[in-house]
GUVEXVEX-460175 format. One record per residue (C-alpha): residue number from 1; y, z, x. Coordinates in steps of 0.25 Angstrom, whole numbers. Each point is the difference from the previous one (the first is absolute). Layout:
BEGIN
+-----+-------+-------+-------+
: num : north :    up :  east :
+-----+-------+-------+-------+
: NUM :     Y :     Z :     X :
...
+-----+-------+-------+-------+
END
This chain:
BEGIN
+-----+-------+-------+-------+
: num : north :    up :  east :
+-----+-------+-------+-------+
:   1 :   364 :   403 :   292 :
:   2 :     4 :     3 :    15 :
:   3 :     7 :    13 :     2 :
:   4 :    13 :    -3 :     8 :
:   5 :     2 :     9 :    13 :
:   6 :    10 :    11 :    -1 :
:   7 :     8 :    -7 :    10 :
:   8 :     2 :   -11 :    -9 :
:   9 :     9 :     9 :    -9 :
:  10 :    11 :    -2 :    11 :
:  11 :    -2 :   -14 :     4 :
:  12 :     4 :   -13 :    -7 :
:  13 :   -10 :    -6 :   -10 :
:  14 :    -3 :   -12 :     8 :
:  15 :    -3 :     8 :    13 :
:  16 :    -9 :     9 :    -9 :
:  17 :    -8 :   -11 :    -5 :
:  18 :    -2 :    -5 :    15 :
:  19 :    -4 :    14 :     4 :
:  20 :   -10 :     2 :   -12 :
:  21 :    -6 :   -15 :     3 :
:  22 :    -2 :     3 :    14 :
:  23 :    -6 :    14 :    -2 :
:  24 :   -10 :    -5 :   -10 :
:  25 :    -4 :   -11 :     9 :
:  26 :    -4 :    10 :    11 :
:  27 :    -7 :     9 :    -9 :
:  28 :    -8 :   -11 :    -5 :
:  29 :    -4 :    -4 :    13 :
:  30 :    -5 :    14 :     4 :
:  31 :    -6 :     3 :   -13 :
:  32 :    -8 :   -13 :    -3 :
:  33 :    -8 :     1 :    13 :
:  34 :    -7 :    11 :     8 :
:  35 :     6 :     2 :    14 :
:  36 :    13 :    -5 :     7 :
:  37 :     4 :   -14 :     4 :
:  38 :    13 :    -4 :     7 :
:  39 :    13 :    -2 :    -8 :
:  40 :    13 :    -5 :     5 :
:  41 :     8 :    12 :     6 :
:  42 :    -6 :     9 :   -11 :
:  43 :     8 :    11 :    -7 :
:  44 :     0 :    15 :     4 :
:  45 :   -10 :     3 :   -11 :
:  46 :   -11 :    -9 :     5 :
:  47 :     1 :     6 :    14 :
:  48 :    -1 :    14 :    -7 :
:  49 :   -13 :    -5 :    -7 :
:  50 :    -5 :    -6 :    13 :
:  51 :     2 :    13 :     8 :
:  52 :    -7 :     8 :   -11 :
:  53 :   -12 :    -9 :     0 :
:  54 :    -1 :     2 :    15 :
:  55 :     6 :   -13 :     4 :
:  56 :   -12 :    -8 :    -2 :
:  57 :    -1 :   -14 :     7 :
:  58 :     7 :   -10 :    -9 :
:  59 :    -8 :   -11 :    -6 :
:  60 :     3 :   -15 :     0 :
:  61 :   -12 :    -2 :   -10 :
:  62 :     7 :     5 :   -12 :
:  63 :     3 :    -9 :   -12 :
:  64 :    15 :     1 :    -4 :
:  65 :     7 :    -6 :   -13 :
:  66 :    12 :    -7 :    -2 :
:  67 :     8 :    14 :    -2 :
:  68 :    -5 :     7 :    11 :
:  69 :    13 :     0 :     8 :
:  70 :    -7 :    -2 :    13 :
:  71 :    10 :   -10 :     5 :
:  72 :    13 :     7 :    -4 :
:  73 :     7 :    13 :     4 :
:  74 :    12 :     7 :    -5 :
:  75 :    11 :     4 :     9 :
:  76 :    14 :     6 :    -1 :
:  77 :    13 :    -9 :    -1 :
:  78 :    14 :     3 :    -3 :
:  79 :    -2 :    -3 :   -14 :
:  80 :   -13 :     7 :    -2 :
:  81 :   -15 :    -2 :     1 :
:  82 :    -3 :   -15 :     6 :
:  83 :   -13 :    -7 :    -1 :
:  84 :    -4 :    -9 :    11 :
:  85 :   -12 :    -9 :    -2 :
:  86 :    -9 :    -8 :     9 :
:  87 :    -3 :   -13 :    -6 :
:  88 :   -14 :    -4 :     0 :
:  89 :    -8 :   -13 :     1 :
:  90 :    -9 :    -5 :   -10 :
:  91 :   -15 :     4 :     1 :
:  92 :    -9 :    -8 :     9 :
:  93 :    11 :    -9 :     5 :
:  94 :     7 :    -2 :    14 :
:  95 :    14 :     5 :     2 :
:  96 :     8 :   -13 :    -2 :
:  97 :    12 :    -4 :    -9 :
:  98 :   -10 :    -4 :   -11 :
:  99 :    -8 :    13 :     1 :
: 100 :    13 :     9 :    -2 :
: 101 :     3 :     7 :   -13 :
: 102 :    15 :     0 :    -2 :
: 103 :    -1 :     6 :   -14 :
: 104 :    -5 :    13 :     5 :
: 105 :     8 :    12 :    -4 :
: 106 :    -1 :    16 :     1 :
: 107 :    -6 :    -1 :   -13 :
: 108 :   -10 :   -11 :     2 :
: 109 :    -4 :     1 :    15 :
: 110 :    -6 :   -14 :     1 :
: 111 :   -13 :    -7 :    -3 :
: 112 :    -7 :     5 :    13 :
: 113 :     1 :    15 :    -5 :
: 114 :    -7 :    -2 :   -13 :
: 115 :   -14 :     5 :     1 :
: 116 :    -1 :    -3 :    15 :
: 117 :    -6 :     8 :    11 :
: 118 :    11 :     6 :     8 :
: 119 :    -5 :    -6 :    14 :
: 120 :     1 :   -14 :    -6 :
: 121 :    14 :     0 :    -5 :
: 122 :     9 :    -9 :     8 :
: 123 :    15 :     2 :     2 :
: 124 :     8 :   -12 :    -2 :
: 125 :    12 :    -3 :     9 :
: 126 :     9 :    -4 :   -12 :
: 127 :    14 :     4 :     1 :
: 128 :     0 :     5 :    14 :
: 129 :    -4 :    14 :    -6 :
: 130 :    -3 :     7 :    13 :
: 131 :    15 :    -2 :     4 :
: 132 :     5 :     3 :   -13 :
: 133 :    -8 :    13 :    -1 :
: 134 :     4 :     5 :    14 :
: 135 :    14 :    -4 :    -3 :
: 136 :    -1 :     9 :   -13 :
: 137 :    -6 :    12 :     8 :
: 138 :    10 :    -1 :    11 :
: 139 :    12 :    -1 :   -10 :
: 140 :    -5 :    12 :    -8 :
: 141 :    -5 :     9 :    11 :
: 142 :     9 :    -4 :    12 :
: 143 :     8 :    13 :    -1 :
: 144 :   -12 :     9 :    -3 :
: 145 :    -3 :    11 :    10 :
: 146 :   -13 :    -6 :     6 :
: 147 :     1 :   -15 :    -2 :
: 148 :     5 :    -3 :    14 :
: 149 :   -12 :     8 :     5 :
: 150 :   -10 :    -9 :    -7 :
: 151 :     7 :   -13 :     0 :
: 152 :    -9 :    -7 :    10 :
: 153 :   -13 :     5 :    -6 :
: 154 :     3 :    -6 :   -13 :
: 155 :     8 :   -12 :     5 :
: 156 :   -12 :    -4 :     8 :
: 157 :    -9 :    -1 :   -12 :
: 158 :    10 :    -7 :    -8 :
: 159 :     0 :   -10 :    11 :
: 160 :   -15 :    -2 :     0 :
: 161 :    -8 :   -12 :    -4 :
: 162 :   -10 :     7 :   -10 :
: 163 :    -5 :    -9 :   -11 :
: 164 :    -8 :    10 :    -8 :
: 165 :     7 :    10 :    -9 :
: 166 :   -11 :    11 :     4 :
: 167 :     3 :    -2 :    15 :
: 168 :    15 :     1 :    -1 :
: 169 :     0 :    12 :   -10 :
: 170 :   -11 :     7 :     9 :
: 171 :     9 :    -1 :    12 :
: 172 :    11 :     7 :    -7 :
: 173 :    -8 :    11 :    -6 :
: 174 :    -6 :     2 :    14 :
: 175 :    14 :     1 :     6 :
: 176 :     6 :     9 :   -11 :
: 177 :   -13 :     9 :     2 :
: 178 :     3 :     1 :    15 :
: 179 :    15 :     3 :    -1 :
: 180 :    -1 :    10 :   -11 :
: 181 :   -11 :     8 :     8 :
: 182 :   -11 :    -2 :   -10 :
: 183 :   -10 :    -4 :    11 :
: 184 :     0 :    14 :     5 :
: 185 :    -9 :     8 :   -10 :
: 186 :     4 :    13 :     6 :
: 187 :    15 :    -2 :    -4 :
: 188 :    -5 :    -2 :   -14 :
: 189 :    -8 :    12 :    -1 :
: 190 :    11 :     9 :     7 :
: 191 :     9 :    -5 :   -11 :
: 192 :   -10 :     4 :   -11 :
: 193 :    -3 :    13 :     7 :
: 194 :    14 :     5 :     1 :
: 195 :     4 :    -6 :   -14 :
: 196 :    11 :    -8 :     6 :
: 197 :    -2 :   -12 :    -9 :
: 198 :    13 :    -6 :    -7 :
: 199 :    -7 :    -9 :   -10 :
: 200 :     8 :    -4 :   -12 :
: 201 :    13 :     6 :     6 :
: 202 :    12 :   -10 :     2 :
: 203 :     4 :    -4 :    14 :
: 204 :    12 :    -7 :     7 :
: 205 :     2 :   -14 :    -5 :
: 206 :    10 :    -9 :     7 :
: 207 :     7 :    -4 :   -13 :
: 208 :     0 :    14 :    -6 :
: 209 :    15 :    -2 :    -2 :
: 210 :    -2 :   -12 :    -8 :
: 211 :   -11 :     4 :   -10 :
: 212 :    -9 :    12 :    -3 :
: 213 :   -13 :     2 :     8 :
: 214 :   -11 :    -9 :    -3 :
: 215 :   -14 :     6 :     0 :
: 216 :   -12 :    -8 :     6 :
: 217 :     6 :   -11 :     7 :
: 218 :    -7 :    -8 :    11 :
: 219 :    -5 :     8 :    11 :
: 220 :    11 :    -6 :    10 :
: 221 :    11 :     7 :    -9 :
: 222 :    -6 :    13 :     4 :
: 223 :    -3 :    -4 :    14 :
: 224 :    13 :    -6 :     4 :
: 225 :     8 :    12 :    -6 :
: 226 :    -9 :    11 :     4 :
: 227 :    -7 :    -5 :    12 :
: 228 :   -12 :    10 :     6 :
: 229 :     4 :     9 :   -11 :
: 230 :    -6 :   -10 :   -10 :
: 231 :   -13 :     7 :     1 :
: 232 :     5 :    12 :    -8 :
: 233 :     2 :    -8 :   -12 :
: 234 :   -14 :    -7 :     1 :
: 235 :   -10 :    10 :     5 :
+-----+-------+-------+-------+
END
């Protein structure tokens, strides 16, 4: 039986179920294979594990199962954690109305994610998800301290034309790594040497006045709220 995180003791039951399902999916993705692939805006804990491993090159050759969580991210909202999910096309099919999987959900990512190589997973245009995901991010983080500074960088990616999940997710991970200062090994070494890491500590969240702090959200929650200081919670 899965143990419920402590944060769930202070959140509605439905939200807790969502949090546990998402966390279990991310754990399965990283424990079922060696190395790291490119999830969609992965949670802070994924970044911590990646940094601890020396930030190895991400692999598109890994096989992922249907509950890997590679096409969904957990962001904040006025009502608590919100999952945003990229719909996926059926395997070995071109992107077209007949290849879409409109039944995909956060709990069942889509046929294309079941036992597929990450680099072969195709995103579906179903439901105009790029626009909806960007609207969700903008609505949630518009008033966060650093969203305006990173707006153009993220907006450009969501306006892109990538068809492969691997390419889209990798662009976002590369961007976040750069904005958080993770592309400077000396900065990470300095934090460790001076014992300045703040891992596990709460940080400011834009809806702190609406609900308790939620641990291990998507990395964008940390980045939009803490900006360049995000590295203290990652390294």
